[in-house]
RODO-2510 file (C-alpha; in nm, 4 decimals, decimal comma):
residues 349
     n   res          X          Y          Z
     1     x     0,0457     6,2418    -0,9381
     2     x     0,3085     6,0335    -0,8257
     3     x     0,4491     5,6982    -0,8919
     4     x     0,4536     5,4629    -0,6206
     5     x     0,7822     5,3559    -0,4876
     6     x     0,9219     5,0857    -0,5203
     7     x     0,9601     4,8612    -0,2381
     8     x     1,3151     4,6863    -0,3051
     9     x     1,2539     4,4440     0,0400
    10     x     1,2817     4,0602    -0,0573
    11     x     0,9492     3,8522    -0,0490
    12     x     0,9620     3,4870     0,0312
    13     x     0,6890     3,2150    -0,0075
    14     x     0,7239     3,1334     0,3514
    15     x     0,6082     3,5174     0,3393
    16     x     0,3424     3,4119     0,0916
    17     x     0,2220     3,1737     0,3839
    18     x     0,3886     2,8454     0,2466
    19     x     0,6481     2,6833     0,4451
    20     x     0,8499     2,4207     0,2951
    21     x     1,1244     2,3512     0,6576
    22     x     0,7235     2,2603     0,8146
    23     x     0,6777     2,0444     0,5366
    24     x     1,0350     1,8799     0,5124
    25     x     0,9798     1,8015     0,8697
    26     x     0,6456     1,6409     0,7816
    27     x     0,7972     1,3669     0,5756
    28     x     1,0950     1,3375     0,8672
    29     x     0,8516     1,2578     1,0962
    30     x     0,5792     1,0418     0,9162
    31     x     0,8651     0,7792     0,8172
    32     x     0,8054     0,5607     1,0180
    33     x     0,4808     0,5139     1,0095
    34     x     0,4803     0,4374     0,6439
    35     x     0,8030     0,2011     0,7027
    36     x     0,5266    -0,0458     0,9049
    37     x     0,2855     0,0024     0,6406
    38     x     0,5466    -0,1919     0,3430
    39     x     0,5277    -0,4563     0,1088
    40     x     0,8304    -0,6619    -0,0391
    41     x     0,6855    -0,5296    -0,3945
    42     x     0,7403    -0,1767    -0,2993
    43     x     1,1039    -0,0336    -0,4330
    44     x     1,1698     0,3080    -0,3229
    45     x     1,0279     0,4835    -0,0003
    46     x     0,8866     0,7865     0,0974
    47     x     0,9862     1,1184    -0,1126
    48     x     1,0453     1,0122    -0,4656
    49     x     0,8849     1,2179    -0,7573
    50     x     0,6685     0,9158    -0,8176
    51     x     0,6182     0,5465    -0,5856
    52     x     0,7599     0,2062    -0,7252
    53     x     0,5449    -0,1301    -0,6766
    54     x     0,6309    -0,4363    -0,8581
    55     x     0,3619    -0,6887    -0,8757
    56     x     0,3121    -0,9682    -0,7296
    57     x     0,4298    -1,2677    -0,8847
    58     x     0,1145    -1,4722    -0,7234
    59     x    -0,0706    -1,3366    -0,9690
    60     x    -0,2093    -1,5516    -1,2579
    61     x    -0,2932    -1,2700    -1,4820
    62     x    -0,3229    -0,9435    -1,2942
    63     x    -0,6266    -0,6384    -1,3397
    64     x    -0,5731    -0,3943    -1,1319
    65     x    -0,8671    -0,1866    -0,9667
    66     x    -0,8275     0,1180    -0,8226
    67     x    -1,0064     0,3198    -0,5737
    68     x    -1,0731     0,7024    -0,4485
    69     x    -1,2718     0,8248    -0,2076
    70     x    -1,2498     1,1014     0,0897
    71     x    -1,3529     1,0802     0,4655
    72     x    -1,6937     1,4150     0,3927
    73     x    -1,8307     1,6103     0,6773
    74     x    -1,7488     1,4225     0,9486
    75     x    -1,3909     1,6009     0,8849
    76     x    -1,6444     1,8711     0,9617
    77     x    -1,6370     1,6939     1,3596
    78     x    -1,2754     1,6497     1,3499
    79     x    -1,2115     1,9868     1,3538
    80     x    -1,4759     2,0733     1,6181
    81     x    -1,3524     1,8544     1,8791
    82     x    -0,9893     1,8636     1,7454
    83     x    -0,9517     1,4892     1,7386
    84     x    -0,7210     1,3959     1,4060
    85     x    -0,6205     1,0235     1,5113
    86     x    -0,9084     0,8379     1,3631
    87     x    -0,9955     1,0314     1,0293
    88     x    -0,6745     0,8670     0,8284
    89     x    -0,8287     0,5210     0,9093
    90     x    -1,1980     0,6419     0,7286
    91     x    -0,9625     0,7604     0,4291
    92     x    -0,8038     0,3946     0,4066
    93     x    -1,0949     0,1750     0,5224
    94     x    -1,3284     0,4013     0,1921
    95     x    -1,1267     0,2950    -0,0881
    96     x    -0,9834    -0,0563     0,0080
    97     x    -1,3108    -0,1478     0,1209
    98     x    -1,3993    -0,0016    -0,2343
    99     x    -1,2165    -0,1963    -0,4766
   100     x    -1,2266    -0,5472    -0,1991
   101     x    -1,5950    -0,5735    -0,3097
   102     x    -1,4653    -0,6692    -0,6514
   103     x    -1,2116    -0,9888    -0,5213
   104     x    -0,9419    -0,7309    -0,5486
   105     x    -0,6108    -0,7613    -0,3111
   106     x    -0,5576    -0,4024    -0,1928
   107     x    -0,1700    -0,3593    -0,2941
   108     x    -0,1063     0,0194    -0,2182
   109     x    -0,2136     0,3927    -0,1195
   110     x    -0,1680     0,7257    -0,1801
   111     x    -0,3105     1,0345     0,0544
   112     x    -0,3920     1,4304    -0,0665
   113     x    -0,3308     1,6399     0,2515
   114     x    -0,4828     2,0006     0,1325
   115     x    -0,5158     2,3141     0,4291
   116     x    -0,4499     2,6901     0,4545
   117     x    -0,1238     2,6495     0,7355
   118     x     0,0293     2,3330     0,7537
   119     x    -0,0359     2,2292     1,1335
   120     x     0,2960     1,9536     1,1412
   121     x     0,0871     1,7745     1,4607
   122     x    -0,1405     1,7630     1,3294
   123     x    -0,1545     1,6971     0,9955
   124     x     0,0927     1,3688     1,1344
   125     x    -0,1385     1,2528     1,3542
   126     x    -0,3703     1,2369     1,0162
   127     x    -0,1566     1,0474     0,8536
   128     x    -0,0329     0,8081     1,1724
   129     x    -0,4215     0,7322     1,0892
   130     x    -0,3727     0,6917     0,7308
   131     x    -0,0664     0,3853     0,8244
   132     x    -0,2532     0,2619     1,0880
   133     x    -0,5456     0,2036     0,7969
   134     x    -0,3239     0,0185     0,5270
   135     x    -0,1219    -0,2016     0,8070
   136     x    -0,5112    -0,2846     0,9000
   137     x    -0,5524    -0,3785     0,5363
   138     x    -0,2291    -0,4790     0,4829
   139     x    -0,1663    -0,2225     0,2183
   140     x     0,1527     0,0091     0,1815
   141     x     0,1348     0,3292     0,2248
   142     x     0,3658     0,3924    -0,0793
   143     x     0,2891     0,8237    -0,1326
   144     x     0,1174     1,1016    -0,1003
   145     x     0,0869     1,5059    -0,1387
   146     x     0,0316     1,7308     0,1076
   147     x    -0,0407     2,0926    -0,0413
   148     x    -0,0327     2,4281     0,1648
   149     x    -0,1983     2,6116     0,0355
   150     x    -0,2722     3,0050     0,2018
   151     x    -0,5959     3,1272     0,1766
   152     x    -0,7875     2,8240     0,0556
   153     x    -0,9090     2,6607     0,3335
   154     x    -0,9961     2,8463     0,6564
   155     x    -0,7508     2,8382     0,9648
   156     x    -0,7545     2,4716     1,1464
   157     x    -0,9209     2,2738     0,8776
   158     x    -0,7832     2,1104     0,5696
   159     x    -0,9412     1,8479     0,3346
   160     x    -0,8085     1,4564     0,2718
   161     x    -0,8332     1,2393    -0,0437
   162     x    -0,6745     0,9013    -0,0782
   163     x    -0,6358     0,6490    -0,3787
   164     x    -0,5702     0,2559    -0,2834
   165     x    -0,4709     0,0636    -0,6153
   166     x    -0,5512    -0,3514    -0,5919
   167     x    -0,5189    -0,6446    -0,8168
   168     x    -0,7174    -0,9908    -0,8481
   169     x    -0,6709    -1,2691    -1,0908
   170     x    -0,8775    -1,2070    -1,3992
   171     x    -1,0981    -1,5465    -1,3462
   172     x    -1,1576    -1,4406    -0,9806
   173     x    -1,3410    -1,1406    -1,0192
   174     x    -1,6603    -1,0551    -0,8256
   175     x    -1,9419    -0,8828    -1,0119
   176     x    -2,2235    -1,0314    -0,9289
   177     x    -2,3379    -1,1829    -1,2442
   178     x    -2,4001    -1,5373    -1,0729
   179     x    -2,5949    -1,4231    -0,8029
   180     x    -2,8851    -1,5711    -0,8748
   181     x    -3,2887    -1,6470    -0,6722
   182     x    -3,2389    -1,8212    -0,4088
   183     x    -2,8989    -1,7063    -0,2473
   184     x    -2,8562    -1,5002     0,1040
   185     x    -2,7544    -1,2114     0,2148
   186     x    -2,4728    -1,1914     0,4932
   187     x    -2,4259    -0,8917     0,6462
   188     x    -2,0921    -0,7756     0,8399
   189     x    -2,1860    -0,5715     1,0894
   190     x    -2,0027    -0,2296     1,0957
   191     x    -1,8464    -0,0153     1,3445
   192     x    -2,0181     0,2824     1,3946
   193     x    -2,1899     0,5517     1,0771
   194     x    -1,8452     0,4856     0,9078
   195     x    -1,7642     0,7756     0,6559
   196     x    -2,1077     0,8360     0,5339
   197     x    -2,4534     1,0190     0,6609
   198     x    -2,2774     1,3103     0,8360
   199     x    -2,3747     1,5835     0,7183
   200     x    -2,7144     1,4632     0,9027
   201     x    -2,5710     1,3672     1,1364
   202     x    -2,4271     1,6995     1,2069
   203     x    -2,7674     1,8626     1,2543
   204     x    -2,9177     1,6497     1,4382
   205     x    -2,6341     1,6536     1,6492
   206     x    -2,7145     2,0298     1,6537
   207     x    -3,1105     2,0312     1,6529
   208     x    -3,0642     1,7973     1,9909
   209     x    -2,7938     2,0212     2,1498
   210     x    -2,6442     1,6752     2,2769
   211     x    -2,2904     1,6590     2,4756
   212     x    -2,0432     1,5196     2,2466
   213     x    -1,9259     1,4134     2,6019
   214     x    -2,1269     1,3044     2,7625
   215     x    -2,1927     0,9389     2,8177
   216     x    -2,3687     0,7657     2,5487
   217     x    -2,3959     0,3262     2,6404
   218     x    -2,0782     0,2817     2,8687
   219     x    -1,8775     0,5727     2,5992
   220     x    -1,8122     0,9158     2,5007
   221     x    -2,0888     1,0456     2,2599
   222     x    -1,7906     1,2084     2,0352
   223     x    -1,6316     0,8911     2,0421
   224     x    -1,8578     0,7176     1,9484
   225     x    -2,0057     0,9503     1,6041
   226     x    -1,5938     0,9308     1,5355
   227     x    -1,5255     0,5945     1,5111
   228     x    -1,3521     0,5224     1,2139
   229     x    -1,5065     0,2686     1,0079
   230     x    -1,4541    -0,0370     0,9680
   231     x    -1,1496    -0,2377     0,7376
   232     x    -1,2698    -0,5231     0,6291
   233     x    -1,0238    -0,5948     0,3903
   234     x    -0,8303    -0,9377     0,5645
   235     x    -1,0829    -1,1320     0,6358
   236     x    -1,2776    -1,0739     0,3080
   237     x    -0,9794    -1,2163     0,1604
   238     x    -0,9967    -1,5359     0,3535
   239     x    -1,3582    -1,5876     0,2990
   240     x    -1,2565    -1,5243    -0,0985
   241     x    -0,9911    -1,8086    -0,0974
   242     x    -1,1967    -2,0289     0,0798
   243     x    -1,5714    -2,0273    -0,0667
   244     x    -1,6972    -1,9047    -0,3417
   245     x    -1,8465    -1,5597    -0,2882
   246     x    -2,1025    -1,4937    -0,5570
   247     x    -2,1671    -1,0285    -0,4455
   248     x    -2,0364    -0,8020    -0,2382
   249     x    -2,1413    -0,4115    -0,1468
   250     x    -1,9715    -0,1523     0,0657
   251     x    -2,2607    -0,0406     0,2124
   252     x    -2,1237     0,3871     0,1466
   253     x    -2,3807     0,6653     0,0579
   254     x    -2,6721     0,4875    -0,0376
   255     x    -2,6851     0,3389     0,2277
   256     x    -2,8087     0,0029     0,2205
   257     x    -3,0992     0,0659     0,0084
   258     x    -2,8829     0,2013    -0,2958
   259     x    -2,5481     0,0180    -0,2375
   260     x    -2,6807    -0,3791    -0,2541
   261     x    -2,8576    -0,2909    -0,6325
   262     x    -2,5508    -0,2188    -0,7462
   263     x    -2,4342    -0,5424    -0,7372
   264     x    -2,7442    -0,7393    -0,8635
   265     x    -2,7670    -0,8678    -1,1775
   266     x    -3,1545    -0,7173    -1,4201
   267     x    -3,4637    -0,9164    -1,2107
   268     x    -3,3218    -0,9658    -0,8688
   269     x    -3,4570    -0,8802    -0,5467
   270     x    -3,2404    -0,8825    -0,2553
   271     x    -3,5234    -0,9489     0,0578
   272     x    -3,3881    -0,7641     0,3491
   273     x    -3,5345    -0,8460     0,6795
   274     x    -3,5768    -0,5475     0,9161
   275     x    -3,5086    -0,6634     1,2840
   276     x    -3,2569    -0,9480     1,1827
   277     x    -2,9632    -0,7522     1,2862
   278     x    -2,8310    -0,5241     1,5658
   279     x    -2,9340    -0,1994     1,5423
   280     x    -2,6387    -0,0324     1,7269
   281     x    -2,7664     0,2616     1,9280
   282     x    -2,6238     0,5558     1,7691
   283     x    -2,8643     0,4482     1,4060
   284     x    -3,1580     0,4488     1,6854
   285     x    -3,0601     0,7944     1,8440
   286     x    -2,9782     0,9111     1,5092
   287     x    -3,3594     0,8508     1,3325
   288     x    -3,5500     0,9659     1,7051
   289     x    -3,3907     1,3287     1,7584
   290     x    -3,4380     1,3764     1,3949
   291     x    -3,8044     1,1941     1,3474
   292     x    -3,6634     1,0490     1,0300
   293     x    -3,8315     0,7296     0,8469
   294     x    -3,7669     0,4075     0,7891
   295     x    -3,6405     0,4526     0,4075
   296     x    -3,4362     0,7881     0,4868
   297     x    -3,2565     0,5547     0,7504
   298     x    -3,1743     0,2696     0,5354
   299     x    -3,0563     0,4774     0,1998
   300     x    -2,8857     0,7266     0,4459
   301     x    -2,6609     0,5669     0,6651
   302     x    -2,5746     0,1610     0,7188
   303     x    -2,7500     0,0800     1,0335
   304     x    -2,5041    -0,1473     1,1508
   305     x    -2,4129    -0,2925     0,7819
   306     x    -2,0963    -0,2063     0,6705
   307     x    -2,0501    -0,5019     0,4059
   308     x    -2,3203    -0,7576     0,2420
   309     x    -2,1941    -1,0556     0,1506
   310     x    -2,4046    -1,3104    -0,0943
   311     x    -2,3079    -1,6361    -0,1716
   312     x    -2,5165    -2,0006    -0,1951
   313     x    -2,7639    -2,0777     0,0600
   314     x    -2,5018    -2,3548     0,0917
   315     x    -2,2272    -2,1821     0,1789
   316     x    -2,4336    -2,0030     0,3183
   317     x    -2,2946    -2,1692     0,6869
   318     x    -1,9852    -2,2173     0,6595
   319     x    -1,9056    -1,8484     0,5568
   320     x    -2,0822    -1,6881     0,8805
   321     x    -1,8370    -1,9287     1,0320
   322     x    -1,5041    -1,8536     0,8910
   323     x    -1,5986    -1,4896     0,8941
   324     x    -1,6885    -1,5032     1,2920
   325     x    -1,3683    -1,6751     1,3411
   326     x    -1,1658    -1,3248     1,1535
   327     x    -1,3426    -1,1424     1,4006
   328     x    -1,6029    -1,0293     1,2424
   329     x    -1,9939    -0,9564     1,3744
   330     x    -2,1999    -1,1407     1,1028
   331     x    -2,6311    -1,1620     1,0913
   332     x    -2,8015    -1,3518     0,8387
   333     x    -2,9785    -1,0380     0,6957
   334     x    -3,1813    -1,1417     0,3146
   335     x    -3,2219    -1,3749     0,0139
   336     x    -3,1882    -1,2529    -0,2936
   337     x    -3,5603    -1,4252    -0,5514
   338     x    -3,6717    -1,2294    -0,8148
   339     x    -3,8032    -0,9219    -0,8626
   340     x    -4,1693    -0,8188    -0,9242
   341     x    -4,2978    -0,5699    -1,1825
   342     x    -4,2263    -0,2247    -1,0367
   343     x    -4,0692    -0,3273    -0,7517
   344     x    -3,7742    -0,1404    -0,5734
   345     x    -3,3830    -0,4147    -0,6746
   346     x    -3,3829    -0,3470    -0,2732
   347     x    -3,6143    -0,3967     0,0085
   348     x    -3,6408    -0,3787     0,3688
   349     x    -3,9452    -0,4987     0,5433
***
């Protein structure tokens, strides 16, 4: 048997499927988007090995609050629809809304974009959406990572992760410890399904055979199902500055019944009144398509409430007024009471 002949052909990184020049081109495209998100505390710009950020001087005893999240299988619909301009907003929203509930002001954000082959146009759309989400939440897009990994992802697909860091004065941390029986639960309207429950949503879309381009209550169905997650940062920071807020819950995976209990002290139950807010048509449609039980709906989807805010009864009216003036649609959805033996910490009835 003869030995294999050596091949002296020079093989480059591009031959292996990684295009460094495409990555450089993407960085240049996204710099203007990132520039619009800058805050005075940012030291340096996009492109360094690490991002530098000075602590805002307004904080007396600063506590950093961090969060990370992704967009989940909502991305599968983005690939199918070739719609990449809003999933970046979803990415930012999921992390900044999470750190917001502890009273933190989001300061800066980093993203991770991973794909098999970098399509600069698609990636630029995604990152433009990330910059839009950062603008909406007042935080700086200070950097990120674009990973091109041949063979790891199917053609035309990518994955996203995001990382937010915020700050709150130690004395102003919101952790739910002061919540008491008699407090009021306010619900802030969601913009749609946000970024949760999409494995079930996609299954119900397939089952129904709905045309994603068809009209749905005056909008295209695809626009309803892909509506970006609402960012509540600016309106809720105004509320926190004006009134004592006892607790907040971002209604994400686990829905209403699984997220509100995360901020409740032991021995209390949130009594949420079904019908106290307007259920968006998307959720009514989803429930009908899969004959989904009420219990499953409220523990899978936000059902029209993207954020729950708990305040003392005497502050409820003022809180609603302030939030409405800040552009939110607000409902009084329930009250806090003592928990009965064996009872769930949140009941929707």
